[in-house]
Structures are given as structure tokens and as C-alpha cells.
C-alpha positions as CSV (number, residue, x, y, z in Angstrom):
1,X,-4.2,0.9,-11.7
2,X,-4.9,-2.7,-10.7
3,X,-1.9,-4.8,-11.6
4,X,-3.3,-7.4,-14.0
5,X,-2.3,-10.9,-15.0
6,X,0.2,-10.4,-17.7
7,X,2.6,-12.2,-20.1
8,X,6.1,-10.7,-20.2
9,X,9.2,-11.3,-22.3
10,X,11.5,-11.9,-19.4
11,X,13.5,-14.9,-18.6
12,X,11.3,-16.0,-15.8
13,X,13.7,-15.2,-13.0
14,X,11.6,-12.5,-11.5
15,X,14.5,-10.0,-11.2
16,X,12.4,-7.0,-12.2
17,X,9.7,-8.1,-9.9
18,X,12.1,-8.4,-7.0
19,X,13.0,-4.8,-7.5
20,X,9.4,-3.8,-7.3
21,X,8.9,-3.0,-11.0
22,X,6.4,-5.7,-11.6
23,X,3.9,-4.4,-9.1
24,X,3.7,-1.0,-10.8
25,X,4.1,-1.9,-14.5
26,X,3.1,-4.9,-16.7
27,X,5.3,-5.0,-19.7
28,X,4.4,-7.2,-22.6
29,X,0.8,-7.8,-21.7
30,X,-1.2,-10.0,-24.0
31,X,-4.5,-11.4,-22.6
32,X,-6.6,-11.5,-25.8
33,X,-6.5,-15.3,-26.1
34,X,-7.4,-15.8,-22.5
35,X,-10.3,-13.3,-22.8
36,X,-11.8,-15.2,-25.7
37,X,-11.6,-18.6,-24.1
38,X,-14.9,-20.3,-23.3
39,X,-16.0,-20.1,-19.7
40,X,-15.8,-23.9,-19.4
41,X,-12.2,-24.1,-20.6
42,X,-10.7,-20.9,-19.3
43,X,-7.7,-21.1,-17.0
44,X,-5.9,-24.3,-17.9
45,X,-4.5,-24.4,-14.4
46,X,-8.1,-24.9,-13.0
47,X,-8.6,-27.9,-15.2
48,X,-5.8,-29.9,-13.5
49,X,-5.5,-31.4,-10.1
50,X,-2.5,-29.3,-9.1
51,X,-3.1,-27.0,-6.2
52,X,-3.4,-23.2,-6.8
53,X,-0.7,-22.6,-4.2
54,X,1.7,-25.0,-2.5
55,X,4.3,-23.4,-0.2
56,X,6.6,-25.1,2.3
57,X,9.0,-23.3,4.6
58,X,8.7,-20.1,2.6
59,X,10.7,-17.2,3.8
60,X,12.3,-13.9,2.7
61,X,15.5,-12.8,4.4
62,X,17.1,-9.4,3.7
63,X,20.1,-7.6,5.3
64,X,17.6,-6.1,7.7
65,X,16.3,-9.4,8.8
66,X,13.3,-11.6,8.0
67,X,10.5,-10.1,6.0
68,X,8.4,-13.2,6.6
69,X,9.4,-16.8,7.3
70,X,8.2,-20.4,7.8
71,X,5.1,-19.9,5.6
72,X,3.3,-23.1,4.6
73,X,0.0,-23.5,2.8
74,X,-1.7,-25.7,0.2
75,X,-4.8,-24.1,-1.4
76,X,-7.0,-25.1,-4.2
77,X,-8.6,-23.0,-6.9
78,X,-11.8,-21.4,-5.8
79,X,-10.7,-21.1,-2.2
80,X,-9.8,-18.1,0.0
81,X,-6.6,-17.7,1.9
82,X,-6.3,-15.0,4.6
83,X,-2.9,-13.6,5.5
84,X,-3.2,-12.1,9.0
85,X,-0.8,-9.8,10.7
86,X,-0.1,-6.2,11.8
87,X,1.8,-3.6,9.8
88,X,5.4,-4.7,9.2
89,X,4.7,-8.4,9.4
90,X,5.5,-9.0,5.7
91,X,1.9,-9.4,4.4
92,X,2.5,-7.3,1.2
93,X,5.8,-9.0,0.5
94,X,4.2,-12.4,0.8
95,X,1.5,-11.5,-1.7
96,X,4.1,-10.3,-4.2
97,X,5.9,-13.6,-3.7
98,X,2.8,-15.7,-4.4
99,X,2.2,-13.8,-7.7
100,X,5.8,-14.1,-9.0
101,X,6.6,-10.4,-8.4
102,X,9.1,-10.9,-5.5
103,X,11.5,-13.7,-4.9
104,X,11.6,-15.7,-1.6
105,X,15.0,-16.7,-0.3
106,X,14.1,-19.9,1.5
107,X,11.6,-22.7,1.1
108,X,9.6,-24.1,-1.9
109,X,6.8,-22.5,-3.8
110,X,4.6,-23.7,-6.6
111,X,1.7,-21.7,-8.1
112,X,-0.5,-23.9,-10.3
113,X,2.4,-26.3,-10.6
114,X,4.8,-23.6,-11.7
115,X,8.0,-23.4,-9.6
116,X,9.0,-20.1,-8.2
117,X,11.2,-18.1,-8.8
118,X,12.2,-20.1,-11.9
119,X,8.9,-19.7,-13.6
120,X,8.0,-16.3,-12.3
121,X,7.0,-14.9,-15.7
122,X,4.5,-17.7,-16.2
123,X,3.0,-17.1,-12.7
124,X,2.7,-13.4,-13.4
125,X,0.7,-14.3,-16.6
126,X,-2.1,-16.0,-14.6
127,X,-2.2,-13.8,-11.5
128,X,-3.5,-10.3,-10.7
129,X,-2.8,-7.8,-7.9
130,X,-6.0,-6.0,-6.9
131,X,-4.4,-3.7,-4.3
132,X,-1.0,-3.5,-2.8
133,X,-0.8,-0.8,0.0
134,X,-0.2,2.5,-1.8
135,X,1.6,1.0,-4.8
136,X,-1.2,-0.5,-6.8
137,X,-4.6,1.3,-7.1
138,X,-6.6,3.8,-9.0
139,X,-6.1,7.6,-9.3
140,X,-8.6,9.1,-6.9
141,X,-9.7,11.7,-9.5
142,X,-10.6,9.1,-12.1
143,X,-14.1,8.3,-13.0
144,X,-15.0,4.7,-12.3
145,X,-15.6,4.3,-16.0
146,X,-12.1,5.6,-16.7
147,X,-10.5,3.3,-14.3
148,X,-12.2,0.3,-15.8
149,X,-11.6,1.4,-19.4
150,X,-7.9,2.1,-18.6
151,X,-7.5,-1.5,-17.3
152,X,-9.3,-2.9,-20.3
153,X,-7.1,-1.0,-22.7
154,X,-4.0,-1.9,-20.8
155,X,-4.8,-5.6,-21.0
156,X,-6.2,-5.5,-24.6
157,X,-9.6,-6.7,-23.5
158,X,-11.9,-3.9,-24.4
159,X,-14.4,-6.0,-26.4
160,X,-17.2,-6.9,-24.0
161,X,-15.2,-5.5,-21.2
162,X,-17.9,-3.3,-19.6
163,X,-20.4,-6.1,-19.8
164,X,-17.9,-8.3,-18.0
165,X,-17.4,-5.6,-15.4
166,X,-21.2,-5.4,-14.8
167,X,-21.3,-9.1,-14.2
168,X,-18.4,-9.0,-11.8
169,X,-19.9,-6.0,-10.0
170,X,-22.9,-8.0,-9.3
171,X,-20.8,-10.9,-8.0
172,X,-18.9,-8.8,-5.5
173,X,-21.7,-6.4,-4.7
174,X,-20.2,-3.2,-6.1
175,X,-22.9,-0.6,-6.2
176,X,-20.9,2.4,-7.3
177,X,-21.8,4.2,-10.5
178,X,-19.6,4.5,-13.6
179,X,-19.7,8.3,-13.6
180,X,-18.5,8.6,-10.0
181,X,-15.0,9.6,-9.2
182,X,-13.0,7.0,-7.3
183,X,-12.5,9.3,-4.3
184,X,-16.3,9.6,-4.0
185,X,-16.6,5.9,-3.3
186,X,-16.7,4.6,0.3
187,X,-13.8,2.6,1.5
188,X,-15.6,-0.7,1.0
189,X,-16.9,0.3,-2.4
190,X,-13.4,1.2,-3.5
191,X,-12.1,-2.2,-2.4
192,X,-15.0,-4.0,-4.2
193,X,-14.1,-2.0,-7.4
194,X,-10.5,-3.2,-7.2
195,X,-11.7,-6.8,-6.8
196,X,-14.0,-6.6,-9.8
197,X,-11.4,-4.9,-12.0
198,X,-8.7,-7.4,-11.0
199,X,-11.0,-10.2,-12.2
200,X,-11.6,-8.7,-15.6
201,X,-8.7,-10.6,-17.2
202,X,-9.9,-13.9,-15.7
203,X,-6.8,-14.6,-13.7
204,X,-6.4,-17.9,-11.8
205,X,-5.1,-16.2,-8.7
206,X,-6.0,-12.7,-7.3
207,X,-4.3,-11.1,-4.3
208,X,-5.8,-8.3,-2.3
209,X,-3.7,-6.4,0.2
210,X,-5.2,-4.7,3.3
211,X,-8.7,-6.0,2.7
212,X,-9.9,-4.2,5.9
213,X,-8.3,-0.9,5.2
214,X,-10.6,2.0,6.1
215,X,-13.5,-0.3,6.9
216,X,-15.8,-0.1,9.9
217,X,-16.0,-3.4,11.9
218,X,-19.5,-4.0,10.7
219,X,-18.2,-3.9,7.1
220,X,-15.7,-6.7,7.5
221,X,-18.3,-9.4,6.9
222,X,-19.3,-7.8,3.7
223,X,-15.8,-7.7,2.2
224,X,-15.1,-11.3,3.1
225,X,-18.5,-12.3,1.6
226,X,-17.5,-10.6,-1.6
227,X,-14.1,-12.3,-1.6
228,X,-15.8,-15.7,-1.2
229,X,-18.3,-15.0,-3.9
230,X,-15.6,-14.1,-6.4
231,X,-13.5,-17.1,-5.4
232,X,-16.5,-19.3,-6.0
233,X,-16.5,-18.3,-9.6
234,X,-13.1,-19.9,-10.1
235,X,-9.9,-18.1,-9.0
236,X,-8.1,-18.6,-5.7
237,X,-7.9,-15.4,-3.7
238,X,-5.3,-14.4,-1.1
239,X,-6.3,-11.4,1.0
240,X,-4.3,-9.8,3.7
241,X,-5.8,-8.2,6.8
242,X,-4.9,-6.8,10.2
243,X,-8.2,-7.9,11.7
244,X,-9.3,-11.2,13.1
245,X,-10.7,-13.6,10.4
246,X,-13.5,-15.9,11.3
247,X,-13.3,-19.6,10.3
248,X,-16.1,-19.3,7.8
249,X,-14.5,-16.4,6.1
250,X,-11.5,-18.1,4.7
251,X,-10.6,-21.8,4.0
252,X,-6.9,-21.2,4.9
253,X,-5.2,-18.8,7.3
254,X,-1.5,-17.7,7.3
255,X,-0.7,-16.0,10.6
256,X,2.2,-13.5,10.4
257,X,1.3,-11.8,13.7
258,X,4.5,-13.0,15.4
259,X,6.8,-11.7,12.7
260,X,6.2,-8.0,13.0
């Protein structure tokens, strides 16, 4: 399942997320009020001048060494941030940190003005994880309609949900059919499905791990075009990749290639 924006009953310290629980679950989800907001007022964070992401000297140090370090970026709503690096460079961990699901150990981080890790629960409430390596995703045997319906039920947003999904499918260019099983989708269609579903709850920030996974080189342009199209509708999007990202494909770039 795509890990949606959620509101939890925690104390905001992100302890559960640091253990990895937040990426797989989503306790205490209540998105009904956000779902019913008018399109011109949804996402209070987007109505302010504060940046979507503001990071300085961000790093995560464990007993095994640095997961990532010296990350700095300032990104606005509606922009795309590419996190570039090979396997083992800390891309997935950084995405979790940016969404309040894993704590950094050094540096400063604010997401829509909310300080992390102190306000981790607030950040989780306005962010969504579309994919996270093998930990966040859909059951391959599910029908597309089941995957979408499960997400809508999980977030409490079933009313008008499939109409919203149809709109988002058009935005990102998803052409799969509702009666298809997920495993029948091509790699790029599966990624587009994850993007569309992640946006159903109208999060202010969406992260997408391994955007280029399983794609042919010729398909890279299509996935980045879809990411830009979705970002243009409002949310900031952070996508990780192992491939080279062209200047026109992302407004900001975080290079972790030297940290593997």
C-alpha cells in the first residue's frame, strides 16, 4: 500500500518512524477534513510563504557510519527535487527523514515550517510516501481498483475517490485499467499508479523512491514529465533515482553519489 499522509496520536518525536514502523503503517489516520477542503484553500502550508523543505547540514549517523550527510536544500511547493545516488547512498533514508518518518542526527530541517524531529507527527500528516524500495507498494496480485479502493478506505476518503483517481491518472499519464492486476502493469505504469494514489489525499509533499526502477532509458523522460505535471498541481515532490537527471527535469538536485 502507498503510505499516505496521516494524522497520528503520537507525541511528535518520530520514535516509531525511526524504527521503520511509520513507513509500513499509518496509525490514527483522519483525512476527511482535508479531503473536503475547497481546491483553492486546501493545504494550509501552500498558502504561506514558508518553503516546502528547508534543510541545512542534514545528516544521519549510525553505529555503522553515515547513512547520508551534509544535505542542504530549499524547495518551494510545486517544485521537484531529485535525490541522485547509487544503491547504498542513503536515498531512501533521506526520503523518510523529509517526511518525518526517520530522524536525522545532525543539521536542521523544516518541512512547511515544521521543525523536525520535534514536529514529526505534524509533518507525517501532510506528506505521503508513494514508493519506498520494497517496503511501500501494492500487492502484485491486487486489481488496480482494489489497490485504489484500499487506499481510499484506509484514509477515509472513499467519497468521490475514484473520480479523483481518474483526474490524477490523467495528470500523470497513467493508462492502466482498473480491472488489471498490478503485476500486469509495465514498470512505468506501476510507478505512475503509485504517484496517482499517493496524491489522492492531497498531501503537500510526496516522495517517490527509485523513480527509475525497471525503466528503459527511453522511459525516464516520461516519468519525470509525470512528476513535474503532478507537482504543478500543488505538492512538492522529492524523487530518488540512480540515473542522471537533466536540468529541466528537476528544479533542485541532491547528489548523494559520493556517499555510497
